[in-house]
C-alpha angles and dihedrals in degrees: 000000000000092000091058097046097044095069090047092049091046091049091049091048092050092048090050092050092047091051093046095055095252088140103064118189123217122197134172116224127191125191151130136256134202119192143175110229131205121189138189117198126205111193114216126212093245093061096261125111135216112225123204110193137182126184136187128187149103132298125194118204130199103258124127104278097021114256122227117213130192106235127206123175139174128188147168122212148164125239110196125214086255090061094251115136143185125185129190110211145176125209137183122203111202117201097174139329092294106033124064133151122213127205138174124201154153121257123202135175096290104018139302150204134296135200121205109232101181133270140197136291111001090002096053109129093009119156133184147107142240151160136246135197125207111234098182137354138184132170090274107027144037137190124198142171121218147183121206127183106204130187117198123193 
């Protein structure tokens, strides 16, 4: 009797764990992003400036075939009198009406780091981290490459 019920119990347990997210999947994605940037600058009395930035654009990630994502970001940073800057930002990458990935990060002169903070649809509950490198930048646009390691439940 025990030999017949054990496989059924094991199968039920595995199905329950699979449905509960016990088997998390981690994948590394590389890609590139091109954005249009708008900035507002608040000069400070000490020679530094506070920068409020918003960017919109497109990111392509390394899936097969490549996936295009609508990208929207907002950040607040400090530009010192010595031209050094650091910006804290939040971005959402929207794949479709149901699936979006959210990140927060720190931007410096040449790039920075990002932390995955969840999302919706297939990205709900996602975690991870990554880096990005600025390839080009003007007053109104920016291009970057990135690598993100993302774990989904």
